[in-house]
N, C-alpha and C positions, 0 to 999 in steps of 0.2 A: 542385456535386454534392450531392444530398440522398439520404441512405441510407434506403431504404424499410424495410430490415430493422429499423431502430430502432423502428418502430411495433409490433413484436411485444410490447413491454412492455405494450401494452394488454390482452394476454391473460394477463398474470401475475396470480395471485390475491392482489393487494395493493390497498389503498385508493388509494394514489397512488405514482407512479414517475416518474423523470426520468432520461434517458440521453443520451449524446453520444459522438462520436468525433472525434479531433483528430490532425492530422499534426504532425510535429516542427517545421515552420515556423509553427505556430500556426493553420493553416487548419482551421476546424471543418467537417468533412465532413457533419455533420448532427446534429440534436438532436431529442428528442421529450419531451413532458411539460413541467412547470413548471420550467424550468432555473434560475429565480431563487428557487425555494423552498428554505428551509433545512431540512435533514434531519440528524438525529444520525448521525455517522459510525461510531461504535463503533471497531473496530480499524483502520479506514482512517485514523484519527488518527495511527497509528504512522509511516507514511511521511512525513507532514508534520513530526512531531517529529524523525525521523531526519535530514531535510534541514536542519532548524535546527541539529542537532548537527554536521553536516558544515560548515555555515557557521562555527560556533564553532571547529571544527578549523582551517579555512583562515584564520580571523582570529587564530589562535594562542592562543585562550583555553583550549583543551584539546588533548590529544594522544589519538589513538585507543588507544594502548597504555599509557596511564597508569592507575594503580589507580582503580577506581570500583566501587561496589556491594559485594558480599560479599568477604571476604578472598581474595586471589589473583585476583580478577576485574578486568577492565579495561572501559573505554568500549566497545571492540570487542566484548567478550563480551556486554555488555548489549544492544548493537544487534543482535547476531546470535543472540540467545536461547540463549547457551551459558554464561551466568553461573552456572548451577546453582540459581537462585532458582525457587521454586515458581510455579505459574500465577498465582494471585491472592493469594498470601501472601508476606510478607517473611521467608521462612525458606529456608535452603539445603537442597537435596535431592540435590545431586551436586557433584563438584569442577568448577571452571571448565574449559570446553573439552571435556568428556567426552561430554555428551549435548545434543541440541537440545530444551531444555525451554522451550516457548513460555511467555513470562512477562510478564503485565501489570506485576507488581511490578518487573521489571527495567527497564521503561521509566519507571516512577515514580521509581526510584532514579537513572536517567539524567537525568530532569528536575531532580531535586534537585541532582545533581552539577553540571549546567550552570548552575543558578541560583546556586550558590555560586561557581563559577569566573568567571561574568560579572557577578555582583552585580546581576542583573536577574531578577525573577520569570520562570519559564520561559514562561508564557503571553505575557508582554510581549515576551520575546526572540523567540519564534516570530513574533509580529506584526511586529516590526521587521526581522527577518532574512529572512522568507519571505513572509508574507501581504501586507504593505504593498508591497514592491517588485514583486510579481506582480499587484497590483491585485485581490487576493482580499478584497474589501470585505464579502462575505457570510459570511466564515469567522471563527470564533473558537474558542479553547480554553477550556472552561468547567469545568475540573477536571483529571482525570488525563491526562497526556500519552500514556497508553496507549489511552484509549477515550472521552474526553469532548470531542472536536471536533465542531463543527457547521458544515456547509458547504452549498454549492449545486453543482449539476452544472456551472453556468457557471464557478464558481471552480475546481473540480477539473479541468476541461478546461485552464484556464490552467496549473495545476500540472503536468498531464500533458504539456503542450507543453514546459515548462521542463525536466522530467526527460529528455525526448528530445533537447533541444538547449539545454544549460545556459547560462544567462547569469549566475546568481548564484554558480555554482561553476565551478571548473576542470573541463572535461570528463573529465580523468583521474581526478579525485576521484569523480565520478559513476560512471564505468566501474568503478572499484574497488568502489564500493558495490553495484553490480549483479553483482559476481563472487562466487562461492561462498566463504564464510568457513568455515573448519574443515571441509574436504571430507571426505566419508564419514561425517559425523555422523548418527546415527539419531535419530528422534523422532516424535512424534505431530503431525500437521497437524490442528488443531481442526476437527471436523466431518467429517474424511475419514480418520481412523484413522492407524495406524502407517505411516511411510514410511521406506524404507531405500535410499538416503540421503534425509534430509529437508533438502534444500539451501535455504540462506538467504544473502542478502547482508547489507548493513548497514541493517536496518530494512525491507527489501523481501524478500518471498518469491520464490524463483526456481522456475519450473515444472519445468524439466528433464524427467525421464521419469516424474514422479509420476502415479500412477493408484490410485484416482479423483482427480479434481481439479476445481476450480471454474471453470477456463478451458475452452476448447474442445478437441475432439480434433484440430483443425487448427491450434491455437496452436503457435507456434514453441517449442522447448525453451528458448530464451533469454528467453521471456516472463517478466516480473516484475511484482510489484504486491502487492495486499493485498485481503482482503475483511473485512467487518465483520459482527458478530452482529446489527446493526440492519437487515440486508438491503441492504448496500452493497458495491460493489467498484470497484476501479481496476486495470486491467491495461495494461501497455505491451508491445507485441509488436514488437521490433526487426526481425524477419523481414518483417513486413507494413508496417512504417514508420508505424504508427498506435497510438493509445492509446484505450481505451474506459472509460467510467465509467457507473455506474448507482447511483441512490439510491432507496430505497423506505422506506415506513413500516410494513413488516411484518418481524418478526424472521426471521433466517436459519433455514431448516428444510428438510424434504424438498422443498418447492415450489422452493426455490432450487437445490438439488442437481439437480433435473430441468430447470429453466428456463434457468439461466445458461449452461451449455455450448452448448445449442442456439442461444441468442441470440448468443453469441460466434462460433460457427461460421458463422451466417448473415451477421453483420457482416463477418467476414473474407472470406467468399466474395464478397460484394458489392464490397468494397474491391478485391479481386483481379480483379474483372471477371467473376466467374462467378456466374450466377444459380442459387441452390440449387433442386434439383428438389423439387416438392411431395411430401409423404410418400405412400407407396403407389404 
């Protein structure tokens, strides 16, 4: 099965783009564009970093509820963007658990915490714990665990298959990570404004009833994933039984707000066996 809807990335106003869709069993339903090209991930780095943290948790190197980050915060707070740290500054702006403050600084402190706990630099731990076992040879972390990953669509499809049918982690751990942490917490979803609630799991954003949103109008409320300011996204839709990824070399902006939901809806319609009607 080859998804014709993936070809719509040709119409995106970007110099280059690559996309693909994969089932939980690892079956790639289709790809389009240079799937082996390396693109900066921006914040799509965070799910990879979170997965490494969950491996460290299962290995006993850390506990999710042990102190980490600012006073009173834990590993869980850092993963769920409720540590109280500011967006891109290592300063506290709220008590832990009170607000959903999306924070690059929080993931950087998470990386530092794991490096100390494992006595391995975080980029190397990520490579050993996640990238190498999944055969993600085109992926590397070249700085901050919040935003400095580089990867390919081919590699992200491997990761998306793993998240749907875990081999590196106990499925119960992954299910917990995709469950809402600190329910009812308000906050701003970058690029999409204030959301109440602004649901998040452990390193993965959860769609639920958010509006507006970067996924599709037909995406299941259980859909989870992440998008990046470099024009990248990864979503997993348990209702449809598939995951989609897209990488581009144009920064997120109004073009993505318009193009991404339509792309996702077309992919989901095709996966579900419904051919979307042409506009008009």
